C-alpha positions, 0 to 999 in steps of 0.5 A: 820589301825587307824581310827578316826570318828568325829560326830557332830549334823547338823547345825540347830539341837538343841544342849542342851548340847552345850547350857549348856556348853556355859552358864557354860563358860559364868558364869565362865567369858569366855564371848568370847565363843559362839555357843558351839556344843558338838560332839563325837569322835570314835577312832578305828583300822580297818583291810582293804586291803587299805584306800578305803575299810576302808573308805567304811566299816567305812561309813557303820558303821556310817550309821548303828550304830555310827551316826544318819544320820538324825541329825548328820554329820560325818567325817572319818579320816584315 
């Protein structure tokens, strides 16, 4: 089963990479871009008997390795 995990910094957590991209976009004349946030996306195949089992395994993967639950939120898409 194909799974996608989207990970982003929580609101209120400083995102220096996002600020750098926002500044670069503004420097290029894209003055309508603001509040840029950088995240990551992980795409993987997972073997599970059903979506509930897959979601539970992915949640554990995120909490133990893929995301930092203290400063990042994640979304699982199956």
